[in-house]
CHARMM internal coordinates of N, CA and C (Angstrom, degrees):
IC EDIT
DIST 1 N 1 CA 1.4221
DIST 1 CA 1 C 1.5258
ANGL 1 N 1 CA 1 C 110.99
DIST 1 C 2 N 1.3084
ANGL 1 CA 1 C 2 N 119.29
DIHE 1 N 1 CA 1 C 2 N 124.00
DIST 2 N 2 CA 1.4939
ANGL 1 C 2 N 2 CA 120.48
DIHE 1 CA 1 C 2 N 2 CA 178.49
DIST 2 CA 2 C 1.4965
ANGL 2 N 2 CA 2 C 112.79
DIHE 1 C 2 N 2 CA 2 C -58.97
DIST 2 C 3 N 1.3460
ANGL 2 CA 2 C 3 N 117.41
DIHE 2 N 2 CA 2 C 3 N 149.00
DIST 3 N 3 CA 1.3953
ANGL 2 C 3 N 3 CA 120.92
DIHE 2 CA 2 C 3 N 3 CA -175.08
DIST 3 CA 3 C 1.5500
ANGL 3 N 3 CA 3 C 112.80
DIHE 2 C 3 N 3 CA 3 C -65.78
DIST 3 C 4 N 1.4045
ANGL 3 CA 3 C 4 N 115.68
DIHE 3 N 3 CA 3 C 4 N -34.21
DIST 4 N 4 CA 1.5069
ANGL 3 C 4 N 4 CA 114.14
DIHE 3 CA 3 C 4 N 4 CA 176.75
DIST 4 CA 4 C 1.4478
ANGL 4 N 4 CA 4 C 112.60
DIHE 3 C 4 N 4 CA 4 C -65.30
DIST 4 C 5 N 1.2804
ANGL 4 CA 4 C 5 N 120.74
DIHE 4 N 4 CA 4 C 5 N -34.94
DIST 5 N 5 CA 1.4912
ANGL 4 C 5 N 5 CA 122.11
DIHE 4 CA 4 C 5 N 5 CA 176.73
DIST 5 CA 5 C 1.5572
ANGL 5 N 5 CA 5 C 113.06
DIHE 4 C 5 N 5 CA 5 C -65.77
DIST 5 C 6 N 1.3271
ANGL 5 CA 5 C 6 N 113.54
DIHE 5 N 5 CA 5 C 6 N -41.30
DIST 6 N 6 CA 1.4603
ANGL 5 C 6 N 6 CA 120.95
DIHE 5 CA 5 C 6 N 6 CA 177.99
DIST 6 CA 6 C 1.5678
ANGL 6 N 6 CA 6 C 108.52
DIHE 5 C 6 N 6 CA 6 C -62.42
DIST 6 C 7 N 1.3065
ANGL 6 CA 6 C 7 N 118.55
DIHE 6 N 6 CA 6 C 7 N -46.85
DIST 7 N 7 CA 1.4872
ANGL 6 C 7 N 7 CA 121.11
DIHE 6 CA 6 C 7 N 7 CA 177.90
DIST 7 CA 7 C 1.4658
ANGL 7 N 7 CA 7 C 111.09
DIHE 6 C 7 N 7 CA 7 C -63.51
DIST 7 C 8 N 1.3231
ANGL 7 CA 7 C 8 N 118.78
DIHE 7 N 7 CA 7 C 8 N -38.62
DIST 8 N 8 CA 1.4862
ANGL 7 C 8 N 8 CA 122.55
DIHE 7 CA 7 C 8 N 8 CA 175.82
DIST 8 CA 8 C 1.4812
ANGL 8 N 8 CA 8 C 112.96
DIHE 7 C 8 N 8 CA 8 C -57.79
DIST 8 C 9 N 1.3746
ANGL 8 CA 8 C 9 N 115.27
DIHE 8 N 8 CA 8 C 9 N -51.39
DIST 9 N 9 CA 1.4523
ANGL 8 C 9 N 9 CA 122.27
DIHE 8 CA 8 C 9 N 9 CA 176.53
DIST 9 CA 9 C 1.5152
ANGL 9 N 9 CA 9 C 114.29
DIHE 8 C 9 N 9 CA 9 C -56.95
DIST 9 C 10 N 1.3299
ANGL 9 CA 9 C 10 N 114.73
DIHE 9 N 9 CA 9 C 10 N -44.33
DIST 10 N 10 CA 1.5190
ANGL 9 C 10 N 10 CA 118.58
DIHE 9 CA 9 C 10 N 10 CA 177.09
DIST 10 CA 10 C 1.5366
ANGL 10 N 10 CA 10 C 112.58
DIHE 9 C 10 N 10 CA 10 C -62.01
DIST 10 C 11 N 1.3576
ANGL 10 CA 10 C 11 N 117.13
DIHE 10 N 10 CA 10 C 11 N -45.59
DIST 11 N 11 CA 1.4480
ANGL 10 C 11 N 11 CA 124.91
DIHE 10 CA 10 C 11 N 11 CA 178.33
DIST 11 CA 11 C 1.5569
ANGL 11 N 11 CA 11 C 107.53
DIHE 10 C 11 N 11 CA 11 C -59.83
DIST 11 C 12 N 1.2944
ANGL 11 CA 11 C 12 N 118.34
DIHE 11 N 11 CA 11 C 12 N -47.11
DIST 12 N 12 CA 1.5065
ANGL 11 C 12 N 12 CA 120.36
DIHE 11 CA 11 C 12 N 12 CA -177.76
DIST 12 CA 12 C 1.5056
ANGL 12 N 12 CA 12 C 110.16
DIHE 11 C 12 N 12 CA 12 C -64.67
DIST 12 C 13 N 1.2911
ANGL 12 CA 12 C 13 N 116.91
DIHE 12 N 12 CA 12 C 13 N -41.71
DIST 13 N 13 CA 1.4328
ANGL 12 C 13 N 13 CA 120.45
DIHE 12 CA 12 C 13 N 13 CA -179.30
DIST 13 CA 13 C 1.5557
ANGL 13 N 13 CA 13 C 111.87
DIHE 12 C 13 N 13 CA 13 C -63.77
DIST 13 C 14 N 1.2741
ANGL 13 CA 13 C 14 N 114.30
DIHE 13 N 13 CA 13 C 14 N -43.39
DIST 14 N 14 CA 1.5176
ANGL 13 C 14 N 14 CA 119.57
DIHE 13 CA 13 C 14 N 14 CA -179.37
DIST 14 CA 14 C 1.5128
ANGL 14 N 14 CA 14 C 108.99
DIHE 13 C 14 N 14 CA 14 C -69.30
DIST 14 C 15 N 1.3253
ANGL 14 CA 14 C 15 N 118.07
DIHE 14 N 14 CA 14 C 15 N -37.82
DIST 15 N 15 CA 1.4663
ANGL 14 C 15 N 15 CA 122.29
DIHE 14 CA 14 C 15 N 15 CA 177.25
DIST 15 CA 15 C 1.5690
ANGL 15 N 15 CA 15 C 110.01
DIHE 14 C 15 N 15 CA 15 C -65.05
DIST 15 C 16 N 1.2935
ANGL 15 CA 15 C 16 N 118.15
DIHE 15 N 15 CA 15 C 16 N -42.00
DIST 16 N 16 CA 1.4217
ANGL 15 C 16 N 16 CA 126.43
DIHE 15 CA 15 C 16 N 16 CA -179.26
DIST 16 CA 16 C 1.5520
ANGL 16 N 16 CA 16 C 108.07
DIHE 15 C 16 N 16 CA 16 C -63.05
DIST 16 C 17 N 1.3232
ANGL 16 CA 16 C 17 N 113.62
DIHE 16 N 16 CA 16 C 17 N -45.45
DIST 17 N 17 CA 1.5134
ANGL 16 C 17 N 17 CA 117.02
DIHE 16 CA 16 C 17 N 17 CA 178.38
DIST 17 CA 17 C 1.4715
ANGL 17 N 17 CA 17 C 112.73
DIHE 16 C 17 N 17 CA 17 C -65.02
DIST 17 C 18 N 1.3344
ANGL 17 CA 17 C 18 N 119.60
DIHE 17 N 17 CA 17 C 18 N -40.62
DIST 18 N 18 CA 1.3781
ANGL 17 C 18 N 18 CA 123.71
DIHE 17 CA 17 C 18 N 18 CA 174.49
DIST 18 CA 18 C 1.4561
ANGL 18 N 18 CA 18 C 116.21
DIHE 17 C 18 N 18 CA 18 C -60.66
DIST 18 C 19 N 1.4432
ANGL 18 CA 18 C 19 N 114.45
DIHE 18 N 18 CA 18 C 19 N -37.83
DIST 19 N 19 CA 1.4394
ANGL 18 C 19 N 19 CA 117.59
DIHE 18 CA 18 C 19 N 19 CA 179.86
DIST 19 CA 19 C 1.5223
ANGL 19 N 19 CA 19 C 110.68
DIHE 18 C 19 N 19 CA 19 C -74.15
DIST 19 C 20 N 1.2950
ANGL 19 CA 19 C 20 N 117.73
DIHE 19 N 19 CA 19 C 20 N -33.89
DIST 20 N 20 CA 1.5322
ANGL 19 C 20 N 20 CA 118.74
DIHE 19 CA 19 C 20 N 20 CA 175.50
DIST 20 CA 20 C 1.4957
ANGL 20 N 20 CA 20 C 108.71
DIHE 19 C 20 N 20 CA 20 C -63.41
DIST 20 C 21 N 1.2619
ANGL 20 CA 20 C 21 N 120.31
DIHE 20 N 20 CA 20 C 21 N -44.06
DIST 21 N 21 CA 1.3849
ANGL 20 C 21 N 21 CA 123.80
DIHE 20 CA 20 C 21 N 21 CA -174.92
DIST 21 CA 21 C 1.5854
ANGL 21 N 21 CA 21 C 109.56
DIHE 20 C 21 N 21 CA 21 C -68.22
DIST 21 C 22 N 1.3108
ANGL 21 CA 21 C 22 N 117.42
DIHE 21 N 21 CA 21 C 22 N -40.84
DIST 22 N 22 CA 1.3834
ANGL 21 C 22 N 22 CA 123.07
DIHE 21 CA 21 C 22 N 22 CA 179.36
DIST 22 CA 22 C 1.6180
ANGL 22 N 22 CA 22 C 111.60
DIHE 21 C 22 N 22 CA 22 C -65.94
DIST 22 C 23 N 1.2607
ANGL 22 CA 22 C 23 N 115.61
DIHE 22 N 22 CA 22 C 23 N -45.11
DIST 23 N 23 CA 1.4827
ANGL 22 C 23 N 23 CA 120.82
DIHE 22 CA 22 C 23 N 23 CA 179.35
DIST 23 CA 23 C 1.4871
ANGL 23 N 23 CA 23 C 107.87
DIHE 22 C 23 N 23 CA 23 C -67.86
DIST 23 C 24 N 1.2799
ANGL 23 CA 23 C 24 N 119.10
DIHE 23 N 23 CA 23 C 24 N -39.66
DIST 24 N 24 CA 1.5554
ANGL 23 C 24 N 24 CA 122.79
DIHE 23 CA 23 C 24 N 24 CA 177.71
DIST 24 CA 24 C 1.4970
ANGL 24 N 24 CA 24 C 106.77
DIHE 23 C 24 N 24 CA 24 C -60.93
DIST 24 C 25 N 1.2980
ANGL 24 CA 24 C 25 N 118.56
DIHE 24 N 24 CA 24 C 25 N -45.84
DIST 25 N 25 CA 1.5284
ANGL 24 C 25 N 25 CA 118.70
DIHE 24 CA 24 C 25 N 25 CA -176.09
DIST 25 CA 25 C 1.4925
ANGL 25 N 25 CA 25 C 108.31
DIHE 24 C 25 N 25 CA 25 C -69.10
DIST 25 C 26 N 1.3349
ANGL 25 CA 25 C 26 N 123.80
DIHE 25 N 25 CA 25 C 26 N -37.17
DIST 26 N 26 CA 1.4052
ANGL 25 C 26 N 26 CA 122.21
DIHE 25 CA 25 C 26 N 26 CA 178.33
DIST 26 CA 26 C 1.5221
ANGL 26 N 26 CA 26 C 110.58
DIHE 25 C 26 N 26 CA 26 C -67.53
DIST 26 C 27 N 1.3360
ANGL 26 CA 26 C 27 N 117.89
DIHE 26 N 26 CA 26 C 27 N -40.78
DIST 27 N 27 CA 1.4703
ANGL 26 C 27 N 27 CA 120.83
DIHE 26 CA 26 C 27 N 27 CA 178.85
DIST 27 CA 27 C 1.5783
ANGL 27 N 27 CA 27 C 111.48
DIHE 26 C 27 N 27 CA 27 C -63.39
DIST 27 C 28 N 1.3950
ANGL 27 CA 27 C 28 N 112.74
DIHE 27 N 27 CA 27 C 28 N -43.05
DIST 28 N 28 CA 1.4327
ANGL 27 C 28 N 28 CA 115.29
DIHE 27 CA 27 C 28 N 28 CA -179.14
DIST 28 CA 28 C 1.5362
ANGL 28 N 28 CA 28 C 112.28
DIHE 27 C 28 N 28 CA 28 C -67.62
DIST 28 C 29 N 1.3530
ANGL 28 CA 28 C 29 N 115.09
DIHE 28 N 28 CA 28 C 29 N -37.35
DIST 29 N 29 CA 1.5178
ANGL 28 C 29 N 29 CA 116.09
DIHE 28 CA 28 C 29 N 29 CA 177.77
DIST 29 CA 29 C 1.5123
ANGL 29 N 29 CA 29 C 111.84
DIHE 28 C 29 N 29 CA 29 C -66.70
DIST 29 C 30 N 1.3980
ANGL 29 CA 29 C 30 N 114.59
DIHE 29 N 29 CA 29 C 30 N -34.93
DIST 30 N 30 CA 1.4675
ANGL 29 C 30 N 30 CA 116.41
DIHE 29 CA 29 C 30 N 30 CA -179.89
DIST 30 CA 30 C 1.4764
ANGL 30 N 30 CA 30 C 111.75
DIHE 29 C 30 N 30 CA 30 C -73.14
DIST 30 C 31 N 1.2928
ANGL 30 CA 30 C 31 N 119.39
DIHE 30 N 30 CA 30 C 31 N -31.71
DIST 31 N 31 CA 1.4890
ANGL 30 C 31 N 31 CA 121.75
DIHE 30 CA 30 C 31 N 31 CA -175.67
DIST 31 CA 31 C 1.5143
ANGL 31 N 31 CA 31 C 109.79
DIHE 30 C 31 N 31 CA 31 C -97.75
DIST 31 C 32 N 1.3477
ANGL 31 CA 31 C 32 N 118.90
DIHE 31 N 31 CA 31 C 32 N -3.82
DIST 32 N 32 CA 1.4870
ANGL 31 C 32 N 32 CA 123.91
DIHE 31 CA 31 C 32 N 32 CA -179.43
DIST 32 CA 32 C 1.5472
ANGL 32 N 32 CA 32 C 109.84
DIHE 31 C 32 N 32 CA 32 C 56.29
DIST 32 C 33 N 1.2744
ANGL 32 CA 32 C 33 N 118.08
DIHE 32 N 32 CA 32 C 33 N 48.93
DIST 33 N 33 CA 1.4352
ANGL 32 C 33 N 33 CA 122.55
DIHE 32 CA 32 C 33 N 33 CA 172.83
DIST 33 CA 33 C 1.4772
ANGL 33 N 33 CA 33 C 109.38
DIHE 32 C 33 N 33 CA 33 C -92.81
DIST 33 C 34 N 1.3630
ANGL 33 CA 33 C 34 N 118.88
DIHE 33 N 33 CA 33 C 34 N 147.26
DIST 34 N 34 CA 1.5208
ANGL 33 C 34 N 34 CA 118.85
DIHE 33 CA 33 C 34 N 34 CA -178.95
DIST 34 CA 34 C 1.5394
ANGL 34 N 34 CA 34 C 108.99
DIHE 33 C 34 N 34 CA 34 C -59.49
DIST 34 C 35 N 1.3827
ANGL 34 CA 34 C 35 N 111.31
DIHE 34 N 34 CA 34 C 35 N 148.72
DIST 35 N 35 CA 1.4634
ANGL 34 C 35 N 35 CA 118.45
DIHE 34 CA 34 C 35 N 35 CA -176.17
DIST 35 CA 35 C 1.5360
ANGL 35 N 35 CA 35 C 113.75
DIHE 34 C 35 N 35 CA 35 C -69.52
DIST 35 C 36 N 1.3033
ANGL 35 CA 35 C 36 N 118.96
DIHE 35 N 35 CA 35 C 36 N -11.42
DIST 36 N 36 CA 1.5283
ANGL 35 C 36 N 36 CA 121.25
DIHE 35 CA 35 C 36 N 36 CA 172.92
DIST 36 CA 36 C 1.4447
ANGL 36 N 36 CA 36 C 114.20
DIHE 35 C 36 N 36 CA 36 C -60.29
DIST 36 C 37 N 1.3176
ANGL 36 CA 36 C 37 N 114.86
DIHE 36 N 36 CA 36 C 37 N -30.71
DIST 37 N 37 CA 1.5153
ANGL 36 C 37 N 37 CA 120.39
DIHE 36 CA 36 C 37 N 37 CA 174.80
DIST 37 CA 37 C 1.5142
ANGL 37 N 37 CA 37 C 113.34
DIHE 36 C 37 N 37 CA 37 C -68.32
DIST 37 C 38 N 1.3044
ANGL 37 CA 37 C 38 N 116.65
DIHE 37 N 37 CA 37 C 38 N -22.74
DIST 38 N 38 CA 1.4468
ANGL 37 C 38 N 38 CA 120.06
DIHE 37 CA 37 C 38 N 38 CA 177.58
DIST 38 CA 38 C 1.4966
ANGL 38 N 38 CA 38 C 114.04
DIHE 37 C 38 N 38 CA 38 C -49.12
DIST 38 C 39 N 1.3805
ANGL 38 CA 38 C 39 N 114.58
DIHE 38 N 38 CA 38 C 39 N -45.41
DIST 39 N 39 CA 1.4422
ANGL 38 C 39 N 39 CA 121.32
DIHE 38 CA 38 C 39 N 39 CA 177.37
DIST 39 CA 39 C 1.5886
ANGL 39 N 39 CA 39 C 116.19
DIHE 38 C 39 N 39 CA 39 C -69.76
DIST 39 C 40 N 1.2638
ANGL 39 CA 39 C 40 N 112.32
DIHE 39 N 39 CA 39 C 40 N -28.32
DIST 40 N 40 CA 1.5416
ANGL 39 C 40 N 40 CA 119.27
DIHE 39 CA 39 C 40 N 40 CA 176.93
DIST 40 CA 40 C 1.3993
ANGL 40 N 40 CA 40 C 114.90
DIHE 39 C 40 N 40 CA 40 C -67.74
DIST 40 C 41 N 1.3566
ANGL 40 CA 40 C 41 N 119.79
DIHE 40 N 40 CA 40 C 41 N -40.63
DIST 41 N 41 CA 1.4429
ANGL 40 C 41 N 41 CA 122.12
DIHE 40 CA 40 C 41 N 41 CA -176.17
DIST 41 CA 41 C 1.5228
ANGL 41 N 41 CA 41 C 114.01
DIHE 40 C 41 N 41 CA 41 C -62.52
DIST 41 C 42 N 1.3516
ANGL 41 CA 41 C 42 N 122.31
DIHE 41 N 41 CA 41 C 42 N -50.40
DIST 42 N 42 CA 1.4816
ANGL 41 C 42 N 42 CA 120.30
DIHE 41 CA 41 C 42 N 42 CA 173.73
DIST 42 CA 42 C 1.4734
ANGL 42 N 42 CA 42 C 112.17
DIHE 41 C 42 N 42 CA 42 C -64.71
DIST 42 C 43 N 1.3248
ANGL 42 CA 42 C 43 N 121.87
DIHE 42 N 42 CA 42 C 43 N -31.33
DIST 43 N 43 CA 1.3678
ANGL 42 C 43 N 43 CA 120.79
DIHE 42 CA 42 C 43 N 43 CA 176.41
DIST 43 CA 43 C 1.5035
ANGL 43 N 43 CA 43 C 116.66
DIHE 42 C 43 N 43 CA 43 C -67.28
DIST 43 C 44 N 1.3661
ANGL 43 CA 43 C 44 N 114.42
DIHE 43 N 43 CA 43 C 44 N -33.96
DIST 44 N 44 CA 1.4583
ANGL 43 C 44 N 44 CA 118.63
DIHE 43 CA 43 C 44 N 44 CA 175.06
DIST 44 CA 44 C 1.4965
ANGL 44 N 44 CA 44 C 110.01
DIHE 43 C 44 N 44 CA 44 C -68.69
DIST 44 C 45 N 1.3787
ANGL 44 CA 44 C 45 N 118.47
DIHE 44 N 44 CA 44 C 45 N -40.53
DIST 45 N 45 CA 1.4657
ANGL 44 C 45 N 45 CA 121.45
DIHE 44 CA 44 C 45 N 45 CA 179.63
DIST 45 CA 45 C 1.5723
ANGL 45 N 45 CA 45 C 109.40
DIHE 44 C 45 N 45 CA 45 C -62.57
DIST 45 C 46 N 1.3854
ANGL 45 CA 45 C 46 N 115.32
DIHE 45 N 45 CA 45 C 46 N -45.75
DIST 46 N 46 CA 1.4825
ANGL 45 C 46 N 46 CA 117.77
DIHE 45 CA 45 C 46 N 46 CA -178.30
DIST 46 CA 46 C 1.5753
ANGL 46 N 46 CA 46 C 109.71
DIHE 45 C 46 N 46 CA 46 C -66.93
DIST 46 C 47 N 1.3478
ANGL 46 CA 46 C 47 N 119.23
DIHE 46 N 46 CA 46 C 47 N -36.01
DIST 47 N 47 CA 1.4017
ANGL 46 C 47 N 47 CA 121.02
DIHE 46 CA 46 C 47 N 47 CA 177.77
DIST 47 CA 47 C 1.5616
ANGL 47 N 47 CA 47 C 112.32
DIHE 46 C 47 N 47 CA 47 C -64.06
DIST 47 C 48 N 1.3440
ANGL 47 CA 47 C 48 N 114.10
DIHE 47 N 47 CA 47 C 48 N -38.27
DIST 48 N 48 CA 1.4465
ANGL 47 C 48 N 48 CA 120.97
DIHE 47 CA 47 C 48 N 48 CA 177.44
DIST 48 CA 48 C 1.5481
ANGL 48 N 48 CA 48 C 109.89
DIHE 47 C 48 N 48 CA 48 C -63.27
DIST 48 C 49 N 1.2899
ANGL 48 CA 48 C 49 N 117.45
DIHE 48 N 48 CA 48 C 49 N -46.56
DIST 49 N 49 CA 1.5202
ANGL 48 C 49 N 49 CA 122.61
DIHE 48 CA 48 C 49 N 49 CA 179.13
DIST 49 CA 49 C 1.5059
ANGL 49 N 49 CA 49 C 108.29
DIHE 48 C 49 N 49 CA 49 C -59.74
DIST 49 C 50 N 1.2830
ANGL 49 CA 49 C 50 N 117.89
DIHE 49 N 49 CA 49 C 50 N -51.23
DIST 50 N 50 CA 1.5243
ANGL 49 C 50 N 50 CA 121.82
DIHE 49 CA 49 C 50 N 50 CA -178.46
DIST 50 CA 50 C 1.5095
ANGL 50 N 50 CA 50 C 107.53
DIHE 49 C 50 N 50 CA 50 C -58.92
DIST 50 C 51 N 1.3258
ANGL 50 CA 50 C 51 N 119.47
DIHE 50 N 50 CA 50 C 51 N -44.63
DIST 51 N 51 CA 1.4910
ANGL 50 C 51 N 51 CA 119.74
DIHE 50 CA 50 C 51 N 51 CA -177.41
DIST 51 CA 51 C 1.5289
ANGL 51 N 51 CA 51 C 109.97
DIHE 50 C 51 N 51 CA 51 C -64.69
DIST 51 C 52 N 1.3956
ANGL 51 CA 51 C 52 N 119.78
DIHE 51 N 51 CA 51 C 52 N -39.93
DIST 52 N 52 CA 1.3503
ANGL 51 C 52 N 52 CA 119.72
DIHE 51 CA 51 C 52 N 52 CA 176.15
DIST 52 CA 52 C 1.4893
ANGL 52 N 52 CA 52 C 116.35
DIHE 51 C 52 N 52 CA 52 C -62.70
DIST 52 C 53 N 1.3618
ANGL 52 CA 52 C 53 N 115.06
DIHE 52 N 52 CA 52 C 53 N -40.55
DIST 53 N 53 CA 1.4799
ANGL 52 C 53 N 53 CA 119.87
DIHE 52 CA 52 C 53 N 53 CA -179.89
DIST 53 CA 53 C 1.5234
ANGL 53 N 53 CA 53 C 109.10
DIHE 52 C 53 N 53 CA 53 C -67.03
DIST 53 C 54 N 1.3227
ANGL 53 CA 53 C 54 N 121.14
DIHE 53 N 53 CA 53 C 54 N -41.51
DIST 54 N 54 CA 1.4396
ANGL 53 C 54 N 54 CA 121.49
DIHE 53 CA 53 C 54 N 54 CA 179.22
DIST 54 CA 54 C 1.5004
ANGL 54 N 54 CA 54 C 110.97
DIHE 53 C 54 N 54 CA 54 C -66.82
DIST 54 C 55 N 1.3174
ANGL 54 CA 54 C 55 N 119.37
DIHE 54 N 54 CA 54 C 55 N -40.44
DIST 55 N 55 CA 1.4011
ANGL 54 C 55 N 55 CA 122.16
DIHE 54 CA 54 C 55 N 55 CA -177.94
DIST 55 CA 55 C 1.5065
ANGL 55 N 55 CA 55 C 108.59
DIHE 54 C 55 N 55 CA 55 C -66.69
DIST 55 C 56 N 1.3630
ANGL 55 CA 55 C 56 N 118.93
DIHE 55 N 55 CA 55 C 56 N -41.49
DIST 56 N 56 CA 1.4209
ANGL 55 C 56 N 56 CA 119.27
DIHE 55 CA 55 C 56 N 56 CA 178.35
DIST 56 CA 56 C 1.5554
ANGL 56 N 56 CA 56 C 112.22
DIHE 55 C 56 N 56 CA 56 C -64.70
DIST 56 C 57 N 1.3615
ANGL 56 CA 56 C 57 N 117.10
DIHE 56 N 56 CA 56 C 57 N -40.52
DIST 57 N 57 CA 1.4445
ANGL 56 C 57 N 57 CA 118.76
DIHE 56 CA 56 C 57 N 57 CA 178.31
DIST 57 CA 57 C 1.4953
ANGL 57 N 57 CA 57 C 112.29
DIHE 56 C 57 N 57 CA 57 C -63.14
DIST 57 C 58 N 1.3767
ANGL 57 CA 57 C 58 N 118.72
DIHE 57 N 57 CA 57 C 58 N -35.25
DIST 58 N 58 CA 1.4010
ANGL 57 C 58 N 58 CA 120.10
DIHE 57 CA 57 C 58 N 58 CA -175.66
DIST 58 CA 58 C 1.5187
ANGL 58 N 58 CA 58 C 112.58
DIHE 57 C 58 N 58 CA 58 C -78.22
DIST 58 C 59 N 1.3789
ANGL 58 CA 58 C 59 N 115.14
DIHE 58 N 58 CA 58 C 59 N -28.54
DIST 59 N 59 CA 1.4419
ANGL 58 C 59 N 59 CA 117.28
DIHE 58 CA 58 C 59 N 59 CA -175.97
DIST 59 CA 59 C 1.5683
ANGL 59 N 59 CA 59 C 115.11
DIHE 58 C 59 N 59 CA 59 C -97.83
DIST 59 C 60 N 1.3649
ANGL 59 CA 59 C 60 N 117.61
DIHE 59 N 59 CA 59 C 60 N -7.19
DIST 60 N 60 CA 1.4644
ANGL 59 C 60 N 60 CA 123.09
DIHE 59 CA 59 C 60 N 60 CA -177.00
DIST 60 CA 60 C 1.4936
ANGL 60 N 60 CA 60 C 105.90
DIHE 59 C 60 N 60 CA 60 C -82.44
DIST 60 C 61 N 1.3896
ANGL 60 CA 60 C 61 N 115.11
DIHE 60 N 60 CA 60 C 61 N 116.47
DIST 61 N 61 CA 1.4740
ANGL 60 C 61 N 61 CA 119.87
DIHE 60 CA 60 C 61 N 61 CA 174.32
DIST 61 CA 61 C 1.4862
ANGL 61 N 61 CA 61 C 112.69
DIHE 60 C 61 N 61 CA 61 C -87.05
DIST 61 C 62 N 1.3239
ANGL 61 CA 61 C 62 N 122.10
DIHE 61 N 61 CA 61 C 62 N -19.89
DIST 62 N 62 CA 1.4249
ANGL 61 C 62 N 62 CA 124.19
DIHE 61 CA 61 C 62 N 62 CA -178.93
DIST 62 CA 62 C 1.5354
ANGL 62 N 62 CA 62 C 112.17
DIHE 61 C 62 N 62 CA 62 C -77.14
DIST 62 C 63 N 1.2950
ANGL 62 CA 62 C 63 N 116.65
DIHE 62 N 62 CA 62 C 63 N -24.20
DIST 63 N 63 CA 1.4730
ANGL 62 C 63 N 63 CA 119.58
DIHE 62 CA 62 C 63 N 63 CA -174.34
DIST 63 CA 63 C 1.5263
ANGL 63 N 63 CA 63 C 113.84
DIHE 62 C 63 N 63 CA 63 C -108.38
DIST 63 C 64 N 1.3292
ANGL 63 CA 63 C 64 N 116.46
DIHE 63 N 63 CA 63 C 64 N 26.56
DIST 64 N 64 CA 1.4658
ANGL 63 C 64 N 64 CA 122.05
DIHE 63 CA 63 C 64 N 64 CA -176.30
DIST 64 CA 64 C 1.6685
ANGL 64 N 64 CA 64 C 107.80
DIHE 63 C 64 N 64 CA 64 C -85.81
DIST 64 C 65 N 1.3343
ANGL 64 CA 64 C 65 N 112.93
DIHE 64 N 64 CA 64 C 65 N 114.07
DIST 65 N 65 CA 1.4759
ANGL 64 C 65 N 65 CA 118.58
DIHE 64 CA 64 C 65 N 65 CA 177.40
DIST 65 CA 65 C 1.5266
ANGL 65 N 65 CA 65 C 110.77
DIHE 64 C 65 N 65 CA 65 C -64.93
DIST 65 C 66 N 1.3307
ANGL 65 CA 65 C 66 N 117.07
DIHE 65 N 65 CA 65 C 66 N -38.14
DIST 66 N 66 CA 1.4823
ANGL 65 C 66 N 66 CA 119.23
DIHE 65 CA 65 C 66 N 66 CA -170.50
DIST 66 CA 66 C 1.5815
ANGL 66 N 66 CA 66 C 110.09
DIHE 65 C 66 N 66 CA 66 C -73.08
DIST 66 C 67 N 1.3133
ANGL 66 CA 66 C 67 N 118.13
DIHE 66 N 66 CA 66 C 67 N -21.17
DIST 67 N 67 CA 1.4766
ANGL 66 C 67 N 67 CA 117.84
DIHE 66 CA 66 C 67 N 67 CA 179.87
DIST 67 CA 67 C 1.4800
ANGL 67 N 67 CA 67 C 112.90
DIHE 66 C 67 N 67 CA 67 C -71.16
DIST 67 C 68 N 1.4056
ANGL 67 CA 67 C 68 N 117.31
DIHE 67 N 67 CA 67 C 68 N -21.43
DIST 68 N 68 CA 1.4121
ANGL 67 C 68 N 68 CA 120.12
DIHE 67 CA 67 C 68 N 68 CA -179.36
DIST 68 CA 68 C 1.5068
ANGL 68 N 68 CA 68 C 117.65
DIHE 67 C 68 N 68 CA 68 C -93.03
DIST 68 C 69 N 1.3329
ANGL 68 CA 68 C 69 N 117.26
DIHE 68 N 68 CA 68 C 69 N 3.23
DIST 69 N 69 CA 1.3979
ANGL 68 C 69 N 69 CA 123.41
DIHE 68 CA 68 C 69 N 69 CA -177.78
DIST 69 CA 69 C 1.5567
ANGL 69 N 69 CA 69 C 107.70
DIHE 68 C 69 N 69 CA 69 C -83.94
DIST 69 C 70 N 1.3467
ANGL 69 CA 69 C 70 N 117.83
DIHE 69 N 69 CA 69 C 70 N 137.44
DIST 70 N 70 CA 1.4579
ANGL 69 C 70 N 70 CA 122.92
DIHE 69 CA 69 C 70 N 70 CA 175.29
DIST 70 CA 70 C 1.4971
ANGL 70 N 70 CA 70 C 110.03
DIHE 69 C 70 N 70 CA 70 C -72.34
DIST 70 C 71 N 1.2639
ANGL 70 CA 70 C 71 N 115.50
DIHE 70 N 70 CA 70 C 71 N 137.73
DIST 71 N 71 CA 1.4921
ANGL 70 C 71 N 71 CA 121.31
DIHE 70 CA 70 C 71 N 71 CA -177.27
DIST 71 CA 71 C 1.4728
ANGL 71 N 71 CA 71 C 113.68
DIHE 70 C 71 N 71 CA 71 C -106.25
END
COOR INIT
IC SEED 1 N 1 CA 1 C
IC BUILD
């Protein structure tokens, strides 16, 4: 992977994390929810993304490495 693409992905990931935290803080301040929930909202989003990636990897027949190994 080229270095510029890697840097772009890191910057986008950090920007997305910052946006999630900022939107969560604004929503919590507007709804007057305790700030302990501020940590739960990004954790829920991260858990959802991890769950989707794992589910896609387990159900994808076209991307299976072990199907192409000679036996």
